[in-house]
N, CA, C, O and the ligand as a Tripos MOL2 file, in Angstrom:
@<TRIPOS>MOLECULE
protein
  241   239    61     0     0
PROTEIN
NO_CHARGES

@<TRIPOS>ATOM
      1 N          29.7240   24.1720  -26.1370 N.3       1 MET1
      2 CA         30.0720   22.7640  -26.2510 C.3       1 MET1
      3 C          30.8410   22.2790  -25.0170 C.2       1 MET1
      4 O          31.7450   21.4480  -25.1030 O.2       1 MET1
      5 N          30.4570   22.8150  -23.9050 N.am      2 ASP2
      6 CA         31.1690   22.3760  -22.6970 C.3       2 ASP2
      7 C          30.4320   21.2360  -22.0020 C.2       2 ASP2
      8 O          30.7740   20.8270  -20.8930 O.2       2 ASP2
      9 N          29.4160   20.7430  -22.6910 N.am      3 ASN3
     10 CA         28.6850   19.6150  -22.1170 C.3       3 ASN3
     11 C          29.2460   18.3070  -22.6770 C.2       3 ASN3
     12 O          28.5240   17.4280  -23.1470 O.2       3 ASN3
     13 N          30.5300   18.2370  -22.6030 N.am      4 HIS4
     14 CA         31.2030   17.0720  -23.1550 C.3       4 HIS4
     15 C          30.9190   15.8410  -22.2960 C.2       4 HIS4
     16 O          31.0730   15.8820  -21.0750 O.2       4 HIS4
     17 N          30.5080   14.7590  -22.9300 N.am      5 PRO5
     18 CA         30.2680   13.5370  -22.1420 C.3       5 PRO5
     19 C          31.5660   12.9920  -21.5670 C.2       5 PRO5
     20 O          32.5690   12.8420  -22.2660 O.2       5 PRO5
     21 N          31.5190   12.7090  -20.3090 N.am      6 SER6
     22 CA         32.7290   12.2340  -19.6400 C.3       6 SER6
     23 C          33.1000   10.8390  -20.1390 C.2       6 SER6
     24 O          32.3050    9.8990  -20.1250 O.2       6 SER6
     25 N          34.3110   10.7650  -20.5670 N.am      7 LYS7
     26 CA         34.7760    9.4630  -21.0290 C.3       7 LYS7
     27 C          34.9810    8.5290  -19.8360 C.2       7 LYS7
     28 O          35.4140    8.9340  -18.7570 O.2       7 LYS7
     29 N          34.6560    7.2930  -20.0760 N.am      8 SER8
     30 CA         34.8500    6.3180  -19.0100 C.3       8 SER8
     31 C          36.2730    5.7850  -19.0780 C.2       8 SER8
     32 O          36.5170    4.6100  -19.3540 O.2       8 SER8
     33 N          37.1950    6.6930  -18.8170 N.am      9 ASN9
     34 CA         38.5960    6.2890  -18.9060 C.3       9 ASN9
     35 C          39.1100    5.7370  -17.5800 C.2       9 ASN9
     36 O          40.2720    5.3480  -17.4610 O.2       9 ASN9
     37 N          38.2300    5.7090  -16.5930 N.am     10 SER10
     38 CA         38.6650    5.1910  -15.2980 C.3      10 SER10
     39 C          38.1710    3.7540  -15.1030 C.2      10 SER10
     40 O          37.9640    3.2890  -13.9820 O.2      10 SER10
     41 N          37.9900    3.0710  -16.2420 N.am     11 CYS11
     42 CA         37.4870    1.7070  -16.1390 C.3      11 CYS11
     43 C          38.5940    0.7370  -15.7620 C.2      11 CYS11
     44 O          38.3500   -0.3430  -15.2250 O.2      11 CYS11
     45 N          39.8310    1.1610  -16.0640 N.am     12 SER12
     46 CA         40.9430    0.2710  -15.7320 C.3      12 SER12
     47 C          41.3320    0.4650  -14.2710 C.2      12 SER12
     48 O          42.3970    0.9890  -13.9470 O.2      12 SER12
     49 N          40.4540    0.0360  -13.4300 N.am     13 GLU13
     50 CA         40.6950    0.2050  -12.0030 C.3      13 GLU13
     51 C          41.7440   -0.7900  -11.5240 C.2      13 GLU13
     52 O          41.6860   -1.9810  -11.8320 O.2      13 GLU13
     53 N          42.6610   -0.2960  -10.7960 N.am     14 ALA14
     54 CA         43.7390   -1.1610  -10.3070 C.3      14 ALA14
     55 C          43.1740   -2.2090   -9.3550 C.2      14 ALA14
     56 O          42.4090   -1.9180   -8.4350 O.2      14 ALA14
     57 N          43.5810   -3.4100   -9.6190 N.am     15 ILE15
     58 CA         43.1060   -4.4980   -8.7710 C.3      15 ILE15
     59 C          43.8240   -4.4300   -7.4370 C.2      15 ILE15
     60 O          45.0460   -4.5550   -7.3560 O.2      15 ILE15
     61 N          43.0500   -4.2320   -6.4190 N.am     16 LYS16
     62 CA         43.6560   -4.1460   -5.0970 C.3      16 LYS16
     63 C          43.6900   -5.5230   -4.4490 C.2      16 LYS16
     64 O          42.6580   -6.1390   -4.1830 O.2      16 LYS16
     65 N          44.8880   -5.9740   -4.2100 N.am     17 ILE17
     66 CA         45.0510   -7.2470   -3.5170 C.3      17 ILE17
     67 C          45.3340   -6.9490   -2.0580 C.2      17 ILE17
     68 O          46.2410   -6.1870   -1.7240 O.2      17 ILE17
     69 N          44.5760   -7.5360   -1.2350 N.am     18 ASP18
     70 CA         44.7510   -7.3140    0.1930 C.3      18 ASP18
     71 C          45.9590   -8.1080    0.6820 C.2      18 ASP18
     72 O          45.8460   -9.2600    1.1030 O.2      18 ASP18
     73 N          47.1010   -7.4620    0.6140 N.am     19 ARG19
     74 CA         48.3200   -8.1560    1.0090 C.3      19 ARG19
     75 C          48.5390   -8.0570    2.5070 C.2      19 ARG19
     76 O          48.3620   -7.0000    3.1110 O.2      19 ARG19
     77 N          48.9180   -9.1500    3.0790 N.am     20 PRO20
     78 CA         49.2430   -9.1120    4.5020 C.3      20 PRO20
     79 C          50.6670   -8.6180    4.6950 C.2      20 PRO20
     80 O          51.4630   -8.5840    3.7570 O.2      20 PRO20
     81 N          50.9640   -8.2440    5.9010 N.am     21 LEU21
     82 CA         52.3350   -7.8940    6.2430 C.3      21 LEU21
     83 C          53.0930   -9.1520    6.6320 C.2      21 LEU21
     84 O          52.5190  -10.0970    7.1740 O.2      21 LEU21
     85 N          54.3570   -9.1510    6.3550 N.am     22 CYS22
     86 CA         55.1730  -10.2750    6.7820 C.3      22 CYS22
     87 C          55.2360  -10.2860    8.3060 C.2      22 CYS22
     88 O          55.5670   -9.2700    8.9180 O.2      22 CYS22
     89 N          54.9240  -11.4110    8.9180 N.am     23 PRO23
     90 CA         54.9220  -11.4680   10.3750 C.3      23 PRO23
     91 C          56.3300  -11.3980   10.9590 C.2      23 PRO23
     92 O          56.4950  -11.1630   12.1560 O.2      23 PRO23
     93 N          57.3280  -11.5960   10.1350 N.am     24 ARG24
     94 CA         58.7040  -11.5870   10.6480 C.3      24 ARG24
     95 C          59.3230  -10.2020   10.5750 C.2      24 ARG24
     96 O          59.8440   -9.6830   11.5620 O.2      24 ARG24
     97 N          59.2560   -9.6090    9.3730 N.am     25 CYS25
     98 CA         59.9400   -8.3250    9.1910 C.3      25 CYS25
     99 C          58.9600   -7.1920    8.9120 C.2      25 CYS25
    100 O          59.3740   -6.0620    8.6550 O.2      25 CYS25
    101 N          57.6720   -7.4860    8.9620 N.am     26 GLN26
    102 CA         56.6300   -6.4980    8.6910 C.3      26 GLN26
    103 C          56.7700   -5.9070    7.2870 C.2      26 GLN26
    104 O          56.3150   -4.7940    7.0210 O.2      26 GLN26
    105 N          57.4010   -6.6640    6.4020 N.am     27 GLY27
    106 CA         57.6330   -6.1660    5.0580 C.3      27 GLY27
    107 C          56.3880   -6.2580    4.1910 C.2      27 GLY27
    108 O          55.4940   -7.0720    4.4230 O.2      27 GLY27
    109 N          56.3650   -5.3940    3.1870 N.am     28 LEU28
    110 CA         55.2370   -5.3950    2.2600 C.3      28 LEU28
    111 C          55.5650   -6.1400    0.9710 C.2      28 LEU28
    112 O          54.6980   -6.3270    0.1170 O.2      28 LEU28
    113 N          56.8030   -6.5570    0.8370 N.am     29 GLN29
    114 CA         57.2150   -7.2400   -0.3870 C.3      29 GLN29
    115 C          56.8260   -8.7060   -0.3090 C.2      29 GLN29
    116 O          57.6800   -9.5910   -0.2570 O.2      29 GLN29
    117 N          55.5420   -8.9440   -0.3030 N.am     30 VAL30
    118 CA         55.0700  -10.3120   -0.1960 C.3      30 VAL30
    119 C          54.3510  -10.6920   -1.4850 C.2      30 VAL30
    120 O          53.6960   -9.8630   -2.1160 O.2      30 VAL30
    121 N          54.4830  -11.9310   -1.8540 N.am     31 TYR31
    122 CA         53.8730  -12.4300   -3.0670 C.3      31 TYR31
    123 C          53.1360  -13.7230   -2.7780 C.2      31 TYR31
    124 O          53.4710  -14.4650   -1.8560 O.2      31 TYR31
    125 N          52.1330  -13.9660   -3.5870 N.am     32 LYS32
    126 CA         51.3810  -15.2000   -3.4020 C.3      32 LYS32
    127 C          52.2490  -16.3920   -3.7520 C.2      32 LYS32
    128 O          52.9870  -16.3820   -4.7370 O.2      32 LYS32
    129 N          52.1480  -17.3900   -2.9490 N.am     33 ASN33
    130 CA         53.0000  -18.5640   -3.1170 C.3      33 ASN33
    131 C          52.1600  -19.8260   -2.9830 C.2      33 ASN33
    132 O          52.4580  -20.7120   -2.1820 O.2      33 ASN33
    133 N          51.1270  -19.8830   -3.7670 N.am     34 GLY34
    134 CA         50.2880  -21.0700   -3.7260 C.3      34 GLY34
    135 C          49.3610  -21.0500   -2.5300 C.2      34 GLY34
    136 O          49.1730  -20.0200   -1.8820 O.2      34 GLY34
    137 N          48.7950  -22.1910   -2.2540 N.am     35 SER35
    138 CA         47.8710  -22.2560   -1.1430 C.3      35 SER35
    139 C          47.9510  -23.6230   -0.4920 C.2      35 SER35
    140 O          48.3680  -24.6090   -1.1000 O.2      35 SER35
    141 N          47.5470  -23.6480    0.7390 N.am     36 ASN36
    142 CA         47.5200  -24.8780    1.5140 C.3      36 ASN36
    143 C          46.0840  -25.3190    1.7240 C.2      36 ASN36
    144 O          45.2010  -24.5010    1.9780 O.2      36 ASN36
    145 N          45.8650  -26.5980    1.6160 N.am     37 ILE37
    146 CA         44.5380  -27.1060    1.9450 C.3      37 ILE37
    147 C          44.6340  -27.7980    3.2920 C.2      37 ILE37
    148 O          45.3610  -28.7780    3.4550 O.2      37 ILE37
    149 N          43.9100  -27.2880    4.2250 N.am     38 LEU38
    150 CA         43.9630  -27.8360    5.5710 C.3      38 LEU38
    151 C          43.1710  -29.1320    5.6480 C.2      38 LEU38
    152 O          42.4550  -29.5110    4.7220 O.2      38 LEU38
    153 N          43.3280  -29.7900    6.7800 N.am     39 VAL39
    154 CA         42.6660  -31.0860    6.9430 C.3      39 VAL39
    155 C          41.1500  -30.9400    6.9520 C.2      39 VAL39
    156 O          40.4240  -31.8770    6.6190 O.2      39 VAL39
    157 N          40.6810  -29.7620    7.3350 N.am     40 ASP40
    158 CA         39.2280  -29.5740    7.3570 C.3      40 ASP40
    159 C          38.6970  -29.0720    6.0150 C.2      40 ASP40
    160 O          37.5140  -28.7530    5.8890 O.2      40 ASP40
    161 N          39.5790  -29.0040    5.0120 N.am     41 GLY41
    162 CA         39.1230  -28.6400    3.6840 C.3      41 GLY41
    163 C          39.2210  -27.1680    3.3600 C.2      41 GLY41
    164 O          39.0020  -26.7770    2.2130 O.2      41 GLY41
    165 N          39.5430  -26.3430    4.3360 N.am     42 SER42
    166 CA         39.6370  -24.9130    4.0710 C.3      42 SER42
    167 C          40.9730  -24.6050    3.3960 C.2      42 SER42
    168 O          41.9870  -25.2580    3.6430 O.2      42 SER42
    169 N          40.9360  -23.6000    2.5460 N.am     43 ILE43
    170 CA         42.1250  -23.2420    1.7870 C.3      43 ILE43
    171 C          42.7550  -22.0030    2.4210 C.2      43 ILE43
    172 O          42.0840  -21.0070    2.6930 O.2      43 ILE43
    173 N          44.0550  -22.0970    2.6460 N.am     44 VAL44
    174 CA         44.7890  -20.9750    3.2290 C.3      44 VAL44
    175 C          45.7970  -20.4750    2.2100 C.2      44 VAL44
    176 O          46.6010  -21.2410    1.6800 O.2      44 VAL44
    177 N          45.7390  -19.1870    1.9480 N.am     45 GLN45
    178 CA         46.6800  -18.5970    1.0060 C.3      45 GLN45
    179 C          48.0750  -18.5320    1.6150 C.2      45 GLN45
    180 O          48.2560  -18.0720    2.7420 O.2      45 GLN45
    181 N          49.0340  -18.9910    0.8650 N.am     46 ARG46
    182 CA         50.4150  -18.8950    1.3220 C.3      46 ARG46
    183 C          51.0730  -17.6920    0.6730 C.2      46 ARG46
    184 O          50.7630  -17.3310   -0.4620 O.2      46 ARG46
    185 N          51.9730  -17.0880    1.4000 N.am     47 TRP47
    186 CA         52.6780  -15.9090    0.9050 C.3      47 TRP47
    187 C          54.1740  -16.1080    1.0440 C.2      47 TRP47
    188 O          54.6570  -16.8790    1.8730 O.2      47 TRP47
    189 N          54.8870  -15.3790    0.1960 N.am     48 PHE48
    190 CA         56.3480  -15.4280    0.2390 C.3      48 PHE48
    191 C          56.8640  -14.0220    0.4460 C.2      48 PHE48
    192 O          56.5120  -13.1030   -0.2930 O.2      48 PHE48
    193 N          57.6890  -13.8630    1.4430 N.am     49 CYS49
    194 CA         58.2770  -12.5590    1.7200 C.3      49 CYS49
    195 C          59.6300  -12.4840    1.0340 C.2      49 CYS49
    196 O          60.4780  -13.3590    1.2070 O.2      49 CYS49
    197 N          59.8180  -11.4380    0.2610 N.am     50 GLN50
    198 CA         61.0670  -11.3160   -0.4700 C.3      50 GLN50
    199 C          62.1760  -10.7660    0.4110 C.2      50 GLN50
    200 O          63.3540  -10.8990    0.0810 O.2      50 GLN50
    201 N          61.8160  -10.1610    1.5090 N.am     51 GLN51
    202 CA         62.8520   -9.5890    2.3630 C.3      51 GLN51
    203 C          63.5390  -10.6660    3.1890 C.2      51 GLN51
    204 O          64.7680  -10.7340    3.2290 O.2      51 GLN51
    205 N          62.7570  -11.4990    3.8400 N.am     52 CYS52
    206 CA         63.3860  -12.5560    4.6330 C.3      52 CYS52
    207 C          63.3250  -13.8950    3.9170 C.2      52 CYS52
    208 O          63.7800  -14.9140    4.4370 O.2      52 CYS52
    209 N          62.7580  -13.8800    2.7230 N.am     53 ARG53
    210 CA         62.7490  -15.0650    1.8690 C.3      53 ARG53
    211 C          62.1530  -16.2720    2.5860 C.2      53 ARG53
    212 O          62.6830  -17.3810    2.5260 O.2      53 ARG53
    213 N          61.0620  -16.0270    3.2500 N.am     54 LYS54
    214 CA         60.3720  -17.0930    3.9450 C.3      54 LYS54
    215 C          58.9130  -17.1070    3.4810 C.2      54 LYS54
    216 O          58.3510  -16.0830    3.0960 O.2      54 LYS54
    217 N          58.3340  -18.2820    3.5310 N.am     55 THR55
    218 CA         56.9100  -18.3620    3.2640 C.3      55 THR55
    219 C          56.1630  -18.2850    4.5810 C.2      55 THR55
    220 O          56.6630  -18.7080    5.6230 O.2      55 THR55
    221 N          54.9860  -17.7530    4.5210 N.am     56 PHE56
    222 CA         54.1620  -17.6910    5.7200 C.3      56 PHE56
    223 C          52.7200  -17.6930    5.2840 C.2      56 PHE56
    224 O          52.4130  -17.5110    4.1060 O.2      56 PHE56
    225 N          51.8530  -17.8960    6.2210 N.am     57 GLN57
    226 CA         50.4370  -17.7760    5.9320 C.3      57 GLN57
    227 C          49.7950  -17.0000    7.0650 C.2      57 GLN57
    228 O          49.9670  -17.3350    8.2360 O.2      57 GLN57
    229 N          49.0580  -15.9650    6.7100 N.am     58 PRO58
    230 CA         48.4530  -15.1190    7.7280 C.3      58 PRO58
    231 C          47.4450  -15.8890    8.5510 C.2      58 PRO58
    232 O          46.6430  -16.6570    8.0190 O.2      58 PRO58
    233 N          47.4900  -15.6830    9.8070 N.am     59 SER59
    234 CA         46.5490  -16.3660   10.6900 C.3      59 SER59
    235 C          45.1620  -15.7900   10.4930 C.2      59 SER59
    236 O          44.9460  -14.5890   10.6570 O.2      59 SER59
    237 N          44.2380  -16.6420   10.1430 N.am     60 ALA60
    238 CA         42.8800  -16.1810    9.8690 C.3      60 ALA60
    239 C          42.1230  -16.0050   11.1720 C.2      60 ALA60
    240 O          40.9540  -15.6210   11.1600 O.2      60 ALA60
    241 ZN         59.6880  -10.8860    5.8820 Zn       61 ZN61
@<TRIPOS>BOND
     1     1     2 1
     2     2     3 1
     3     3     4 2
     4     3     5 am
     5     5     6 1
     6     6     7 1
     7     7     8 2
     8     7     9 am
     9     9    10 1
    10    10    11 1
    11    11    12 2
    12    11    13 am
    13    13    14 1
    14    14    15 1
    15    15    16 2
    16    15    17 am
    17    17    18 1
    18    18    19 1
    19    19    20 2
    20    19    21 am
    21    21    22 1
    22    22    23 1
    23    23    24 2
    24    23    25 am
    25    25    26 1
    26    26    27 1
    27    27    28 2
    28    27    29 am
    29    29    30 1
    30    30    31 1
    31    31    32 2
    32    31    33 am
    33    33    34 1
    34    34    35 1
    35    35    36 2
    36    35    37 am
    37    37    38 1
    38    38    39 1
    39    39    40 2
    40    39    41 am
    41    41    42 1
    42    42    43 1
    43    43    44 2
    44    43    45 am
    45    45    46 1
    46    46    47 1
    47    47    48 2
    48    47    49 am
    49    49    50 1
    50    50    51 1
    51    51    52 2
    52    51    53 am
    53    53    54 1
    54    54    55 1
    55    55    56 2
    56    55    57 am
    57    57    58 1
    58    58    59 1
    59    59    60 2
    60    59    61 am
    61    61    62 1
    62    62    63 1
    63    63    64 2
    64    63    65 am
    65    65    66 1
    66    66    67 1
    67    67    68 2
    68    67    69 am
    69    69    70 1
    70    70    71 1
    71    71    72 2
    72    71    73 am
    73    73    74 1
    74    74    75 1
    75    75    76 2
    76    75    77 am
    77    77    78 1
    78    78    79 1
    79    79    80 2
    80    79    81 am
    81    81    82 1
    82    82    83 1
    83    83    84 2
    84    83    85 am
    85    85    86 1
    86    86    87 1
    87    87    88 2
    88    87    89 am
    89    89    90 1
    90    90    91 1
    91    91    92 2
    92    91    93 am
    93    93    94 1
    94    94    95 1
    95    95    96 2
    96    95    97 am
    97    97    98 1
    98    98    99 1
    99    99   100 2
   100    99   101 am
   101   101   102 1
   102   102   103 1
   103   103   104 2
   104   103   105 am
   105   105   106 1
   106   106   107 1
   107   107   108 2
   108   107   109 am
   109   109   110 1
   110   110   111 1
   111   111   112 2
   112   111   113 am
   113   113   114 1
   114   114   115 1
   115   115   116 2
   116   115   117 am
   117   117   118 1
   118   118   119 1
   119   119   120 2
   120   119   121 am
   121   121   122 1
   122   122   123 1
   123   123   124 2
   124   123   125 am
   125   125   126 1
   126   126   127 1
   127   127   128 2
   128   127   129 am
   129   129   130 1
   130   130   131 1
   131   131   132 2
   132   131   133 am
   133   133   134 1
   134   134   135 1
   135   135   136 2
   136   135   137 am
   137   137   138 1
   138   138   139 1
   139   139   140 2
   140   139   141 am
   141   141   142 1
   142   142   143 1
   143   143   144 2
   144   143   145 am
   145   145   146 1
   146   146   147 1
   147   147   148 2
   148   147   149 am
   149   149   150 1
   150   150   151 1
   151   151   152 2
   152   151   153 am
   153   153   154 1
   154   154   155 1
   155   155   156 2
   156   155   157 am
   157   157   158 1
   158   158   159 1
   159   159   160 2
   160   159   161 am
   161   161   162 1
   162   162   163 1
   163   163   164 2
   164   163   165 am
   165   165   166 1
   166   166   167 1
   167   167   168 2
   168   167   169 am
   169   169   170 1
   170   170   171 1
   171   171   172 2
   172   171   173 am
   173   173   174 1
   174   174   175 1
   175   175   176 2
   176   175   177 am
   177   177   178 1
   178   178   179 1
   179   179   180 2
   180   179   181 am
   181   181   182 1
   182   182   183 1
   183   183   184 2
   184   183   185 am
   185   185   186 1
   186   186   187 1
   187   187   188 2
   188   187   189 am
   189   189   190 1
   190   190   191 1
   191   191   192 2
   192   191   193 am
   193   193   194 1
   194   194   195 1
   195   195   196 2
   196   195   197 am
   197   197   198 1
   198   198   199 1
   199   199   200 2
   200   199   201 am
   201   201   202 1
   202   202   203 1
   203   203   204 2
   204   203   205 am
   205   205   206 1
   206   206   207 1
   207   207   208 2
   208   207   209 am
   209   209   210 1
   210   210   211 1
   211   211   212 2
   212   211   213 am
   213   213   214 1
   214   214   215 1
   215   215   216 2
   216   215   217 am
   217   217   218 1
   218   218   219 1
   219   219   220 2
   220   219   221 am
   221   221   222 1
   222   222   223 1
   223   223   224 2
   224   223   225 am
   225   225   226 1
   226   226   227 1
   227   227   228 2
   228   227   229 am
   229   229   230 1
   230   230   231 1
   231   231   232 2
   232   231   233 am
   233   233   234 1
   234   234   235 1
   235   235   236 2
   236   235   237 am
   237   237   238 1
   238   238   239 1
   239   239   240 2
@<TRIPOS>SUBSTRUCTURE
     1 MET1         2 RESIDUE 1 A MET
     2 ASP2         6 RESIDUE 1 A ASP
     3 ASN3        10 RESIDUE 1 A ASN
     4 HIS4        14 RESIDUE 1 A HIS
     5 PRO5        18 RESIDUE 1 A PRO
     6 SER6        22 RESIDUE 1 A SER
     7 LYS7        26 RESIDUE 1 A LYS
     8 SER8        30 RESIDUE 1 A SER
     9 ASN9        34 RESIDUE 1 A ASN
    10 SER10       38 RESIDUE 1 A SER
    11 CYS11       42 RESIDUE 1 A CYS
    12 SER12       46 RESIDUE 1 A SER
    13 GLU13       50 RESIDUE 1 A GLU
    14 ALA14       54 RESIDUE 1 A ALA
    15 ILE15       58 RESIDUE 1 A ILE
    16 LYS16       62 RESIDUE 1 A LYS
    17 ILE17       66 RESIDUE 1 A ILE
    18 ASP18       70 RESIDUE 1 A ASP
    19 ARG19       74 RESIDUE 1 A ARG
    20 PRO20       78 RESIDUE 1 A PRO
    21 LEU21       82 RESIDUE 1 A LEU
    22 CYS22       86 RESIDUE 1 A CYS
    23 PRO23       90 RESIDUE 1 A PRO
    24 ARG24       94 RESIDUE 1 A ARG
    25 CYS25       98 RESIDUE 1 A CYS
    26 GLN26      102 RESIDUE 1 A GLN
    27 GLY27      106 RESIDUE 1 A GLY
    28 LEU28      110 RESIDUE 1 A LEU
    29 GLN29      114 RESIDUE 1 A GLN
    30 VAL30      118 RESIDUE 1 A VAL
    31 TYR31      122 RESIDUE 1 A TYR
    32 LYS32      126 RESIDUE 1 A LYS
    33 ASN33      130 RESIDUE 1 A ASN
    34 GLY34      134 RESIDUE 1 A GLY
    35 SER35      138 RESIDUE 1 A SER
    36 ASN36      142 RESIDUE 1 A ASN
    37 ILE37      146 RESIDUE 1 A ILE
    38 LEU38      150 RESIDUE 1 A LEU
    39 VAL39      154 RESIDUE 1 A VAL
    40 ASP40      158 RESIDUE 1 A ASP
    41 GLY41      162 RESIDUE 1 A GLY
    42 SER42      166 RESIDUE 1 A SER
    43 ILE43      170 RESIDUE 1 A ILE
    44 VAL44      174 RESIDUE 1 A VAL
    45 GLN45      178 RESIDUE 1 A GLN
    46 ARG46      182 RESIDUE 1 A ARG
    47 TRP47      186 RESIDUE 1 A TRP
    48 PHE48      190 RESIDUE 1 A PHE
    49 CYS49      194 RESIDUE 1 A CYS
    50 GLN50      198 RESIDUE 1 A GLN
    51 GLN51      202 RESIDUE 1 A GLN
    52 CYS52      206 RESIDUE 1 A CYS
    53 ARG53      210 RESIDUE 1 A ARG
    54 LYS54      214 RESIDUE 1 A LYS
    55 THR55      218 RESIDUE 1 A THR
    56 PHE56      222 RESIDUE 1 A PHE
    57 GLN57      226 RESIDUE 1 A GLN
    58 PRO58      230 RESIDUE 1 A PRO
    59 SER59      234 RESIDUE 1 A SER
    60 ALA60      238 RESIDUE 1 A ALA
    61 ZN61       241 GROUP 0 **** ****
C-alpha cells in the first residue's frame, strides 16, 4: 500500500507580490499605498516604506 495518492496539500501557494525596494533606504518593509493615475491614463502603484515612512513609486 505504498502507492498512496499524493495529496494536493500544496494548493495554498503563497501569493508572491513583487515588492520593490525603497529607493531611499533600500528597505523591504514596503506596503501598497494606493495608486496614481497619470495624465496619460496609466496607473502607477504607490508604495509606503515603513522604515523612512515615505511614499514612493518605482520608476517603470
Ligand atoms: Zn525607506
